[in-house]
DOLUMGU-88024 format. One record per atom (N, C-alpha, C): residue in one letter; residue number from 1; z, y, x; chain. Coordinates in nm, 2 decimals. Example, Ala and Ser with C-alpha at 12.3 -4.5 7.8 and 13.67 -1.06 7.14 Angstrom:
BEGIN
+------+-------+--------+--------+--------+------+
! sevo ! dolum !     c3 !     c2 !     c1 ! fivo !
+------+-------+--------+--------+--------+------+
!    A !     1 !   0.78 !  -0.57 !   1.32 !    A !
!    A !     1 !   0.78 !  -0.45 !   1.23 !    A !
!    A !     1 !   0.78 !  -0.33 !   1.32 !    A !
!    S !     2 !   0.71 !  -0.22 !   1.28 !    A !
!    S !     2 !   0.71 !  -0.11 !   1.37 !    A !
!    S !     2 !   0.79 !   0.00 !   1.29 !    A !
+------+-------+--------+--------+--------+------+
***
This chain:
BEGIN
+------+-------+--------+--------+--------+------+
! sevo ! dolum !     c3 !     c2 !     c1 ! fivo !
+------+-------+--------+--------+--------+------+
!    X !     1 !  -0.12 !   0.64 !  -1.79 !    A !
!    X !     1 !  -0.24 !   0.62 !  -1.86 !    A !
!    X !     1 !  -0.25 !   0.50 !  -1.91 !    A !
!    X !     2 !  -0.31 !   0.53 !  -2.04 !    A !
!    X !     2 !  -0.34 !   0.38 !  -2.14 !    A !
!    X !     2 !  -0.51 !   0.38 !  -2.10 !    A !
!    X !     3 !  -0.49 !   0.24 !  -2.12 !    A !
!    X !     3 !  -0.64 !   0.22 !  -2.15 !    A !
!    X !     3 !  -0.69 !   0.20 !  -2.30 !    A !
!    X !     4 !  -0.85 !   0.23 !  -2.30 !    A !
!    X !     4 !  -0.87 !   0.20 !  -2.43 !    A !
!    X !     4 !  -0.89 !   0.06 !  -2.54 !    A !
!    X !     5 !  -0.92 !  -0.05 !  -2.42 !    A !
!    X !     5 !  -0.96 !  -0.17 !  -2.42 !    A !
!    X !     5 !  -0.90 !  -0.26 !  -2.49 !    A !
!    X !     6 !  -0.77 !  -0.23 !  -2.43 !    A !
!    X !     6 !  -0.64 !  -0.32 !  -2.48 !    A !
!    X !     6 !  -0.57 !  -0.27 !  -2.60 !    A !
!    X !     7 !  -0.46 !  -0.35 !  -2.64 !    A !
!    X !     7 !  -0.39 !  -0.30 !  -2.76 !    A !
!    X !     7 !  -0.31 !  -0.21 !  -2.65 !    A !
!    X !     8 !  -0.18 !  -0.17 !  -2.72 !    A !
!    X !     8 !  -0.09 !  -0.04 !  -2.68 !    A !
!    X !     8 !   0.02 !  -0.12 !  -2.61 !    A !
!    X !     9 !   0.07 !  -0.26 !  -2.62 !    A !
!    X !     9 !   0.17 !  -0.31 !  -2.52 !    A !
!    X !     9 !   0.10 !  -0.44 !  -2.44 !    A !
!    X !    10 !  -0.02 !  -0.45 !  -2.45 !    A !
!    X !    10 !  -0.09 !  -0.49 !  -2.33 !    A !
!    X !    10 !  -0.09 !  -0.40 !  -2.24 !    A !
!    X !    11 !  -0.13 !  -0.48 !  -2.12 !    A !
!    X !    11 !  -0.11 !  -0.36 !  -1.97 !    A !
!    X !    11 !  -0.23 !  -0.39 !  -1.93 !    A !
!    X !    12 !  -0.34 !  -0.34 !  -1.84 !    A !
!    X !    12 !  -0.43 !  -0.37 !  -1.78 !    A !
!    X !    12 !  -0.41 !  -0.35 !  -1.64 !    A !
!    X !    13 !  -0.46 !  -0.48 !  -1.61 !    A !
!    X !    13 !  -0.44 !  -0.46 !  -1.41 !    A !
!    X !    13 !  -0.54 !  -0.48 !  -1.37 !    A !
!    X !    14 !  -0.56 !  -0.37 !  -1.26 !    A !
!    X !    14 !  -0.75 !  -0.44 !  -1.21 !    A !
!    X !    14 !  -0.69 !  -0.51 !  -1.07 !    A !
!    X !    15 !  -0.71 !  -0.58 !  -1.03 !    A !
!    X !    15 !  -0.77 !  -0.67 !  -0.92 !    A !
!    X !    15 !  -0.85 !  -0.64 !  -0.80 !    A !
!    X !    16 !  -0.85 !  -0.58 !  -0.70 !    A !
!    X !    16 !  -0.98 !  -0.59 !  -0.59 !    A !
!    X !    16 !  -0.92 !  -0.65 !  -0.47 !    A !
!    X !    17 !  -1.02 !  -0.75 !  -0.47 !    A !
!    X !    17 !  -1.00 !  -0.83 !  -0.35 !    A !
!    X !    17 !  -1.12 !  -0.87 !  -0.30 !    A !
!    X !    18 !  -1.15 !  -0.91 !  -0.19 !    A !
!    X !    18 !  -1.26 !  -0.96 !  -0.13 !    A !
!    X !    18 !  -1.31 !  -1.15 !  -0.15 !    A !
!    X !    19 !  -1.18 !  -1.16 !  -0.16 !    A !
!    X !    19 !  -1.13 !  -1.31 !  -0.15 !    A !
!    X !    19 !  -1.12 !  -1.33 !  -0.27 !    A !
!    X !    20 !  -1.24 !  -1.43 !  -0.33 !    A !
!    X !    20 !  -1.25 !  -1.48 !  -0.46 !    A !
!    X !    20 !  -1.12 !  -1.57 !  -0.50 !    A !
!    X !    21 !  -1.06 !  -1.66 !  -0.40 !    A !
!    X !    21 !  -0.97 !  -1.76 !  -0.41 !    A !
!    X !    21 !  -0.85 !  -1.63 !  -0.47 !    A !
!    X !    22 !  -0.80 !  -1.53 !  -0.41 !    A !
!    X !    22 !  -0.70 !  -1.46 !  -0.37 !    A !
!    X !    22 !  -0.71 !  -1.40 !  -0.58 !    A !
!    X !    23 !  -0.81 !  -1.30 !  -0.58 !    A !
!    X !    23 !  -0.85 !  -1.31 !  -0.69 !    A !
!    X !    23 !  -0.83 !  -1.38 !  -0.82 !    A !
!    X !    24 !  -0.87 !  -1.51 !  -0.82 !    A !
!    X !    24 !  -0.87 !  -1.63 !  -0.91 !    A !
!    X !    24 !  -0.69 !  -1.64 !  -0.95 !    A !
!    X !    25 !  -0.65 !  -1.61 !  -0.82 !    A !
!    X !    25 !  -0.50 !  -1.70 !  -0.80 !    A !
!    X !    25 !  -0.42 !  -1.54 !  -0.87 !    A !
!    X !    26 !  -0.45 !  -1.45 !  -0.85 !    A !
!    X !    26 !  -0.40 !  -1.33 !  -0.90 !    A !
!    X !    26 !  -0.38 !  -1.33 !  -1.07 !    A !
!    X !    27 !  -0.54 !  -1.34 !  -1.11 !    A !
!    X !    27 !  -0.58 !  -1.30 !  -1.24 !    A !
!    X !    27 !  -0.47 !  -1.44 !  -1.33 !    A !
!    X !    28 !  -0.47 !  -1.59 !  -1.25 !    A !
!    X !    28 !  -0.43 !  -1.68 !  -1.33 !    A !
!    X !    28 !  -0.27 !  -1.64 !  -1.35 !    A !
!    X !    29 !  -0.20 !  -1.57 !  -1.25 !    A !
!    X !    29 !  -0.04 !  -1.53 !  -1.27 !    A !
!    X !    29 !  -0.02 !  -1.43 !  -1.33 !    A !
!    X !    30 !  -0.12 !  -1.31 !  -1.33 !    A !
!    X !    30 !  -0.11 !  -1.20 !  -1.47 !    A !
!    X !    30 !  -0.14 !  -1.25 !  -1.60 !    A !
!    X !    31 !  -0.23 !  -1.33 !  -1.59 !    A !
!    X !    31 !  -0.27 !  -1.38 !  -1.71 !    A !
!    X !    31 !  -0.17 !  -1.46 !  -1.84 !    A !
!    X !    32 !  -0.12 !  -1.56 !  -1.73 !    A !
!    X !    32 !   0.01 !  -1.62 !  -1.78 !    A !
!    X !    32 !   0.16 !  -1.55 !  -1.82 !    A !
!    X !    33 !   0.13 !  -1.46 !  -1.82 !    A !
!    X !    33 !   0.26 !  -1.35 !  -1.85 !    A !
!    X !    33 !   0.15 !  -1.23 !  -1.93 !    A !
!    X !    34 !   0.07 !  -1.29 !  -2.02 !    A !
!    X !    34 !   0.01 !  -1.18 !  -2.09 !    A !
!    X !    34 !  -0.06 !  -1.05 !  -2.08 !    A !
!    X !    35 !  -0.05 !  -1.04 !  -1.94 !    A !
!    X !    35 !  -0.15 !  -0.93 !  -1.87 !    A !
!    X !    35 !  -0.30 !  -0.94 !  -1.90 !    A !
!    X !    36 !  -0.38 !  -0.81 !  -1.90 !    A !
!    X !    36 !  -0.54 !  -0.83 !  -1.93 !    A !
!    X !    36 !  -0.51 !  -0.80 !  -1.81 !    A !
!    X !    37 !  -0.68 !  -0.86 !  -1.71 !    A !
!    X !    37 !  -0.71 !  -0.83 !  -1.58 !    A !
!    X !    37 !  -0.85 !  -0.80 !  -1.59 !    A !
!    X !    38 !  -0.90 !  -0.69 !  -1.49 !    A !
!    X !    38 !  -1.03 !  -0.62 !  -1.48 !    A !
!    X !    38 !  -1.02 !  -0.72 !  -1.29 !    A !
!    X !    39 !  -1.16 !  -0.72 !  -1.23 !    A !
!    X !    39 !  -1.18 !  -0.79 !  -1.12 !    A !
!    X !    39 !  -1.25 !  -0.71 !  -1.03 !    A !
!    X !    40 !  -1.24 !  -0.66 !  -0.90 !    A !
!    X !    40 !  -1.34 !  -0.64 !  -0.83 !    A !
!    X !    40 !  -1.33 !  -0.65 !  -0.68 !    A !
!    X !    41 !  -1.48 !  -0.73 !  -0.69 !    A !
!    X !    41 !  -1.50 !  -0.79 !  -0.54 !    A !
!    X !    41 !  -1.48 !  -0.72 !  -0.42 !    A !
!    X !    42 !  -1.48 !  -0.54 !  -0.44 !    A !
!    X !    42 !  -1.55 !  -0.45 !  -0.32 !    A !
!    X !    42 !  -1.47 !  -0.33 !  -0.33 !    A !
!    X !    43 !  -1.47 !  -0.24 !  -0.26 !    A !
!    X !    43 !  -1.41 !  -0.07 !  -0.30 !    A !
!    X !    43 !  -1.50 !   0.00 !  -0.43 !    A !
!    X !    44 !  -1.63 !  -0.03 !  -0.38 !    A !
!    X !    44 !  -1.68 !   0.06 !  -0.51 !    A !
!    X !    44 !  -1.65 !  -0.01 !  -0.61 !    A !
!    X !    45 !  -1.68 !  -0.13 !  -0.67 !    A !
!    X !    45 !  -1.64 !  -0.15 !  -0.77 !    A !
!    X !    45 !  -1.54 !  -0.16 !  -0.86 !    A !
!    X !    46 !  -1.41 !  -0.18 !  -0.77 !    A !
!    X !    46 !  -1.29 !  -0.12 !  -0.80 !    A !
!    X !    46 !  -1.28 !   0.05 !  -0.83 !    A !
!    X !    47 !  -1.36 !   0.10 !  -0.74 !    A !
!    X !    47 !  -1.33 !   0.28 !  -0.82 !    A !
!    X !    47 !  -1.40 !   0.26 !  -0.93 !    A !
!    X !    48 !  -1.52 !   0.23 !  -0.94 !    A !
!    X !    48 !  -1.62 !   0.22 !  -1.09 !    A !
!    X !    48 !  -1.55 !   0.18 !  -1.18 !    A !
!    X !    49 !  -1.43 !   0.07 !  -1.19 !    A !
!    X !    49 !  -1.42 !  -0.05 !  -1.31 !    A !
!    X !    49 !  -1.24 !   0.09 !  -1.31 !    A !
!    X !    50 !  -1.15 !   0.13 !  -1.23 !    A !
!    X !    50 !  -1.10 !   0.23 !  -1.23 !    A !
!    X !    50 !  -1.12 !   0.37 !  -1.32 !    A !
!    X !    51 !  -1.23 !   0.41 !  -1.27 !    A !
!    X !    51 !  -1.27 !   0.49 !  -1.36 !    A !
!    X !    51 !  -1.28 !   0.46 !  -1.50 !    A !
!    X !    52 !  -1.32 !   0.38 !  -1.50 !    A !
!    X !    52 !  -1.42 !   0.31 !  -1.62 !    A !
!    X !    52 !  -1.29 !   0.29 !  -1.73 !    A !
!    X !    53 !  -1.21 !   0.21 !  -1.71 !    A !
!    X !    53 !  -1.11 !   0.14 !  -1.76 !    A !
!    X !    53 !  -0.96 !   0.20 !  -1.76 !    A !
!    X !    54 !  -0.95 !   0.32 !  -1.70 !    A !
!    X !    54 !  -0.82 !   0.35 !  -1.67 !    A !
!    X !    54 !  -0.71 !   0.22 !  -1.69 !    A !
!    X !    55 !  -0.67 !   0.15 !  -1.55 !    A !
!    X !    55 !  -0.58 !   0.02 !  -1.57 !    A !
!    X !    55 !  -0.47 !   0.11 !  -1.57 !    A !
!    X !    56 !  -0.35 !   0.01 !  -1.63 !    A !
!    X !    56 !  -0.22 !   0.08 !  -1.58 !    A !
!    X !    56 !  -0.17 !   0.04 !  -1.43 !    A !
!    X !    57 !  -0.21 !  -0.01 !  -1.38 !    A !
!    X !    57 !  -0.17 !  -0.05 !  -1.25 !    A !
!    X !    57 !  -0.31 !  -0.13 !  -1.16 !    A !
!    X !    58 !  -0.30 !  -0.12 !  -1.03 !    A !
!    X !    58 !  -0.44 !  -0.14 !  -0.94 !    A !
!    X !    58 !  -0.39 !  -0.23 !  -0.84 !    A !
!    X !    59 !  -0.41 !  -0.36 !  -0.82 !    A !
!    X !    59 !  -0.35 !  -0.44 !  -0.70 !    A !
!    X !    59 !  -0.49 !  -0.46 !  -0.58 !    A !
!    X !    60 !  -0.43 !  -0.36 !  -0.47 !    A !
!    X !    60 !  -0.57 !  -0.31 !  -0.38 !    A !
!    X !    60 !  -0.57 !  -0.40 !  -0.24 !    A !
!    X !    61 !  -0.64 !  -0.48 !  -0.21 !    A !
!    X !    61 !  -0.66 !  -0.51 !  -0.08 !    A !
!    X !    61 !  -0.70 !  -0.43 !   0.00 !    A !
!    X !    62 !  -0.61 !  -0.43 !   0.13 !    A !
!    X !    62 !  -0.65 !  -0.33 !   0.27 !    A !
!    X !    62 !  -0.79 !  -0.39 !   0.32 !    A !
!    X !    63 !  -0.83 !  -0.49 !   0.37 !    A !
!    X !    63 !  -0.91 !  -0.54 !   0.46 !    A !
!    X !    63 !  -1.02 !  -0.57 !   0.35 !    A !
!    X !    64 !  -1.14 !  -0.48 !   0.33 !    A !
!    X !    64 !  -1.26 !  -0.51 !   0.20 !    A !
!    X !    64 !  -1.37 !  -0.49 !   0.32 !    A !
!    X !    65 !  -1.47 !  -0.53 !   0.32 !    A !
!    X !    65 !  -1.60 !  -0.48 !   0.38 !    A !
!    X !    65 !  -1.63 !  -0.40 !   0.31 !    A !
!    X !    66 !  -1.69 !  -0.27 !   0.35 !    A !
!    X !    66 !  -1.80 !  -0.12 !   0.38 !    A !
!    X !    66 !  -1.70 !  -0.06 !   0.32 !    A !
!    X !    67 !  -1.56 !  -0.08 !   0.25 !    A !
!    X !    67 !  -1.52 !   0.04 !   0.20 !    A !
!    X !    67 !  -1.34 !   0.00 !   0.24 !    A !
!    X !    68 !  -1.24 !  -0.02 !   0.31 !    A !
!    X !    68 !  -1.11 !  -0.07 !   0.34 !    A !
!    X !    68 !  -1.06 !   0.03 !   0.20 !    A !
!    X !    69 !  -0.93 !  -0.06 !   0.17 !    A !
!    X !    69 !  -0.85 !  -0.07 !   0.05 !    A !
!    X !    69 !  -0.78 !   0.08 !   0.08 !    A !
!    X !    70 !  -0.76 !   0.15 !   0.21 !    A !
!    X !    70 !  -0.68 !   0.25 !   0.19 !    A !
!    X !    70 !  -0.82 !   0.40 !   0.21 !    A !
!    X !    71 !  -0.97 !   0.36 !   0.18 !    A !
!    X !    71 !  -1.06 !   0.47 !   0.16 !    A !
!    X !    71 !  -1.04 !   0.47 !   0.02 !    A !
!    X !    72 !  -1.05 !   0.32 !  -0.06 !    A !
!    X !    72 !  -1.05 !   0.33 !  -0.19 !    A !
!    X !    72 !  -0.94 !   0.41 !  -0.26 !    A !
!    X !    73 !  -0.85 !   0.42 !  -0.17 !    A !
!    X !    73 !  -0.68 !   0.46 !  -0.25 !    A !
!    X !    73 !  -0.70 !   0.60 !  -0.23 !    A !
!    X !    74 !  -0.73 !   0.66 !  -0.12 !    A !
!    X !    74 !  -0.77 !   0.85 !  -0.10 !    A !
!    X !    74 !  -0.85 !   0.87 !  -0.22 !    A !
!    X !    75 !  -0.97 !   0.80 !  -0.25 !    A !
!    X !    75 !  -1.07 !   0.84 !  -0.34 !    A !
!    X !    75 !  -0.96 !   0.87 !  -0.49 !    A !
!    X !    76 !  -0.91 !   0.74 !  -0.52 !    A !
!    X !    76 !  -0.83 !   0.71 !  -0.64 !    A !
!    X !    76 !  -0.76 !   0.85 !  -0.62 !    A !
!    X !    77 !  -0.73 !   0.89 !  -0.57 !    A !
!    X !    77 !  -0.61 !   1.00 !  -0.57 !    A !
!    X !    77 !  -0.66 !   1.14 !  -0.59 !    A !
!    X !    78 !  -0.85 !   1.18 !  -0.58 !    A !
!    X !    78 !  -0.86 !   1.30 !  -0.54 !    A !
!    X !    78 !  -0.96 !   1.28 !  -0.67 !    A !
!    X !    79 !  -0.97 !   1.18 !  -0.78 !    A !
!    X !    79 !  -1.01 !   1.18 !  -0.90 !    A !
!    X !    79 !  -0.89 !   1.19 !  -0.97 !    A !
!    X !    80 !  -0.92 !   1.32 !  -1.06 !    A !
!    X !    80 !  -0.85 !   1.37 !  -1.19 !    A !
!    X !    80 !  -0.83 !   1.20 !  -1.26 !    A !
!    X !    81 !  -0.95 !   1.16 !  -1.30 !    A !
!    X !    81 !  -0.90 !   1.05 !  -1.42 !    A !
!    X !    81 !  -0.87 !   0.94 !  -1.38 !    A !
!    X !    82 !  -0.86 !   0.92 !  -1.22 !    A !
!    X !    82 !  -0.73 !   0.81 !  -1.17 !    A !
!    X !    82 !  -0.65 !   0.85 !  -1.09 !    A !
!    X !    83 !  -0.62 !   0.95 !  -1.08 !    A !
!    X !    83 !  -0.49 !   0.98 !  -0.93 !    A !
!    X !    83 !  -0.38 !   0.90 !  -1.01 !    A !
!    X !    84 !  -0.33 !   0.94 !  -1.16 !    A !
!    X !    84 !  -0.19 !   0.87 !  -1.18 !    A !
!    X !    84 !  -0.24 !   0.71 !  -1.17 !    A !
!    X !    85 !  -0.30 !   0.63 !  -1.15 !    A !
!    X !    85 !  -0.27 !   0.53 !  -1.15 !    A !
!    X !    85 !  -0.19 !   0.47 !  -1.06 !    A !
!    X !    86 !  -0.11 !   0.38 !  -1.07 !    A !
!    X !    86 !   0.01 !   0.34 !  -0.94 !    A !
!    X !    86 !  -0.10 !   0.23 !  -0.87 !    A !
!    X !    87 !  -0.08 !   0.23 !  -0.76 !    A !
!    X !    87 !  -0.16 !   0.13 !  -0.68 !    A !
!    X !    87 !  -0.05 !   0.08 !  -0.57 !    A !
!    X !    88 !  -0.08 !  -0.08 !  -0.60 !    A !
!    X !    88 !   0.03 !  -0.15 !  -0.48 !    A !
!    X !    88 !  -0.09 !  -0.19 !  -0.39 !    A !
!    X !    89 !  -0.10 !  -0.20 !  -0.25 !    A !
!    X !    89 !  -0.14 !  -0.32 !  -0.16 !    A !
!    X !    89 !  -0.11 !  -0.42 !  -0.16 !    A !
!    X !    90 !  -0.23 !  -0.52 !  -0.15 !    A !
!    X !    90 !  -0.20 !  -0.67 !  -0.12 !    A !
!    X !    90 !  -0.30 !  -0.70 !  -0.02 !    A !
!    X !    91 !  -0.23 !  -0.76 !   0.12 !    A !
!    X !    91 !  -0.26 !  -0.77 !   0.23 !    A !
!    X !    91 !  -0.21 !  -0.83 !   0.29 !    A !
!    X !    92 !  -0.30 !  -0.94 !   0.38 !    A !
!    X !    92 !  -0.25 !  -1.00 !   0.51 !    A !
!    X !    92 !  -0.19 !  -0.94 !   0.62 !    A !
!    X !    93 !  -0.19 !  -0.83 !   0.62 !    A !
!    X !    93 !  -0.12 !  -0.75 !   0.74 !    A !
!    X !    93 !  -0.01 !  -0.72 !   0.72 !    A !
!    X !    94 !   0.08 !  -0.80 !   0.85 !    A !
!    X !    94 !   0.27 !  -0.78 !   0.79 !    A !
!    X !    94 !   0.33 !  -0.70 !   0.89 !    A !
!    X !    95 !   0.22 !  -0.61 !   0.96 !    A !
!    X !    95 !   0.32 !  -0.49 !   1.05 !    A !
!    X !    95 !   0.36 !  -0.40 !   0.95 !    A !
!    X !    96 !   0.46 !  -0.32 !   1.03 !    A !
!    X !    96 !   0.51 !  -0.19 !   0.97 !    A !
!    X !    96 !   0.42 !  -0.07 !   0.96 !    A !
!    X !    97 !   0.31 !  -0.08 !   1.05 !    A !
!    X !    97 !   0.22 !   0.01 !   1.03 !    A !
!    X !    97 !   0.11 !   0.01 !   0.92 !    A !
!    X !    98 !   0.12 !  -0.12 !   0.90 !    A !
!    X !    98 !   0.00 !  -0.10 !   0.80 !    A !
!    X !    98 !   0.08 !  -0.07 !   0.62 !    A !
!    X !    99 !   0.25 !  -0.09 !   0.65 !    A !
!    X !    99 !   0.30 !  -0.04 !   0.52 !    A !
!    X !    99 !   0.31 !   0.09 !   0.55 !    A !
!    X !   100 !   0.37 !   0.09 !   0.64 !    A !
!    X !   100 !   0.36 !   0.28 !   0.64 !    A !
!    X !   100 !   0.25 !   0.37 !   0.59 !    A !
!    X !   101 !   0.13 !   0.33 !   0.66 !    A !
!    X !   101 !   0.02 !   0.36 !   0.60 !    A !
!    X !   101 !  -0.01 !   0.39 !   0.45 !    A !
!    X !   102 !   0.03 !   0.27 !   0.43 !    A !
!    X !   102 !  -0.04 !   0.24 !   0.27 !    A !
!    X !   102 !   0.07 !   0.37 !   0.17 !    A !
!    X !   103 !   0.13 !   0.35 !   0.24 !    A !
!    X !   103 !   0.28 !   0.47 !   0.17 !    A !
!    X !   103 !   0.28 !   0.60 !   0.20 !    A !
!    X !   104 !   0.18 !   0.61 !   0.34 !    A !
!    X !   104 !   0.15 !   0.76 !   0.33 !    A !
!    X !   104 !   0.05 !   0.78 !   0.23 !    A !
!    X !   105 !  -0.06 !   0.72 !   0.20 !    A !
!    X !   105 !  -0.17 !   0.72 !   0.16 !    A !
!    X !   105 !  -0.16 !   0.75 !   0.01 !    A !
!    X !   106 !  -0.05 !   0.68 !  -0.01 !    A !
!    X !   106 !  -0.01 !   0.70 !  -0.19 !    A !
!    X !   106 !   0.02 !   0.56 !  -0.26 !    A !
!    X !   107 !   0.02 !   0.46 !  -0.20 !    A !
!    X !   107 !   0.03 !   0.34 !  -0.27 !    A !
!    X !   107 !   0.20 !   0.31 !  -0.30 !    A !
!    X !   108 !   0.24 !   0.25 !  -0.44 !    A !
!    X !   108 !   0.34 !   0.27 !  -0.47 !    A !
!    X !   108 !   0.42 !   0.11 !  -0.40 !    A !
!    X !   109 !   0.35 !   0.07 !  -0.38 !    A !
!    X !   109 !   0.47 !  -0.09 !  -0.34 !    A !
!    X !   109 !   0.35 !  -0.14 !  -0.25 !    A !
!    X !   110 !   0.37 !  -0.25 !  -0.13 !    A !
!    X !   110 !   0.27 !  -0.36 !  -0.11 !    A !
!    X !   110 !   0.38 !  -0.50 !  -0.07 !    A !
!    X !   111 !   0.24 !  -0.56 !  -0.11 !    A !
!    X !   111 !   0.25 !  -0.70 !  -0.12 !    A !
!    X !   111 !   0.20 !  -0.78 !   0.00 !    A !
!    X !   112 !   0.25 !  -0.86 !   0.06 !    A !
!    X !   112 !   0.21 !  -0.92 !   0.18 !    A !
!    X !   112 !   0.16 !  -1.11 !   0.16 !    A !
!    X !   113 !   0.04 !  -1.12 !   0.17 !    A !
!    X !   113 !   0.02 !  -1.23 !   0.17 !    A !
!    X !   113 !   0.02 !  -1.35 !   0.30 !    A !
!    X !   114 !   0.08 !  -1.44 !   0.23 !    A !
!    X !   114 !   0.07 !  -1.49 !   0.10 !    A !
!    X !   114 !   0.19 !  -1.43 !   0.04 !    A !
!    X !   115 !   0.18 !  -1.45 !  -0.11 !    A !
!    X !   115 !   0.29 !  -1.42 !  -0.17 !    A !
!    X !   115 !   0.33 !  -1.51 !  -0.28 !    A !
!    X !   116 !   0.48 !  -1.50 !  -0.31 !    A !
!    X !   116 !   0.51 !  -1.60 !  -0.38 !    A !
!    X !   116 !   0.46 !  -1.52 !  -0.55 !    A !
!    X !   117 !   0.45 !  -1.62 !  -0.65 !    A !
!    X !   117 !   0.41 !  -1.59 !  -0.80 !    A !
!    X !   117 !   0.53 !  -1.51 !  -0.85 !    A !
!    X !   118 !   0.66 !  -1.53 !  -0.85 !    A !
!    X !   118 !   0.74 !  -1.47 !  -0.88 !    A !
!    X !   118 !   0.75 !  -1.33 !  -0.80 !    A !
!    X !   119 !   0.75 !  -1.32 !  -0.71 !    A !
!    X !   119 !   0.78 !  -1.22 !  -0.62 !    A !
!    X !   119 !   0.64 !  -1.13 !  -0.67 !    A !
!    X !   120 !   0.58 !  -1.13 !  -0.69 !    A !
!    X !   120 !   0.42 !  -1.05 !  -0.76 !    A !
!    X !   120 !   0.45 !  -0.99 !  -0.88 !    A !
!    X !   121 !   0.51 !  -1.08 !  -0.97 !    A !
!    X !   121 !   0.50 !  -1.08 !  -1.14 !    A !
!    X !   121 !   0.65 !  -0.97 !  -1.09 !    A !
!    X !   122 !   0.72 !  -1.00 !  -1.03 !    A !
!    X !   122 !   0.88 !  -0.89 !  -1.04 !    A !
!    X !   122 !   0.83 !  -0.75 !  -1.00 !    A !
!    X !   123 !   0.74 !  -0.71 !  -0.88 !    A !
!    X !   123 !   0.68 !  -0.59 !  -0.82 !    A !
!    X !   123 !   0.59 !  -0.57 !  -0.92 !    A !
!    X !   124 !   0.54 !  -0.63 !  -1.00 !    A !
!    X !   124 !   0.45 !  -0.56 !  -1.11 !    A !
!    X !   124 !   0.49 !  -0.53 !  -1.21 !    A !
!    X !   125 !   0.63 !  -0.59 !  -1.26 !    A !
!    X !   125 !   0.73 !  -0.53 !  -1.39 !    A !
!    X !   125 !   0.79 !  -0.40 !  -1.34 !    A !
!    X !   126 !   0.84 !  -0.45 !  -1.21 !    A !
!    X !   126 !   0.88 !  -0.31 !  -1.20 !    A !
!    X !   126 !   0.79 !  -0.17 !  -1.16 !    A !
!    X !   127 !   0.67 !  -0.17 !  -1.16 !    A !
!    X !   127 !   0.63 !  -0.07 !  -1.15 !    A !
!    X !   127 !   0.58 !  -0.03 !  -1.23 !    A !
!    X !   128 !   0.50 !  -0.16 !  -1.33 !    A !
!    X !   128 !   0.45 !  -0.10 !  -1.44 !    A !
!    X !   128 !   0.62 !  -0.04 !  -1.55 !    A !
!    X !   129 !   0.69 !  -0.09 !  -1.57 !    A !
!    X !   129 !   0.86 !  -0.01 !  -1.61 !    A !
!    X !   129 !   0.88 !   0.11 !  -1.58 !    A !
!    X !   130 !   0.90 !   0.11 !  -1.42 !    A !
!    X !   130 !   0.89 !   0.28 !  -1.34 !    A !
!    X !   130 !   0.79 !   0.42 !  -1.39 !    A !
!    X !   131 !   0.67 !   0.32 !  -1.48 !    A !
!    X !   131 !   0.62 !   0.42 !  -1.53 !    A !
!    X !   131 !   0.61 !   0.51 !  -1.65 !    A !
!    X !   132 !   0.68 !   0.38 !  -1.72 !    A !
!    X !   132 !   0.71 !   0.43 !  -1.88 !    A !
!    X !   132 !   0.80 !   0.55 !  -1.90 !    A !
+------+-------+--------+--------+--------+------+
***
């Protein structure tokens, strides 16, 4: 899915995390490589932005108040307008149970916090080129 707000070669990435410092760091890393970034501070905002802008990728935290990342992921997948957007989970949860649940719910990747900027960019590039 292409978004309508960016030029065809620019990829739009939605970052959803309730920790402002994480969002800022991820945004800086992604913008340094030419990506456009949308920011959501909670699950509801992430759903609204995803529906409105059809990002090329969503980086989604699991542990957020009110609506956790898995619930957001399930809702994204049942909405035809967002069902095809790849979602990578970003979480401090390091156990295999969280990773397995994420993949079972439809995530395409799982990135553990804290993450290295090179690891994040490599995974983002792999996901974006894999859908093309």
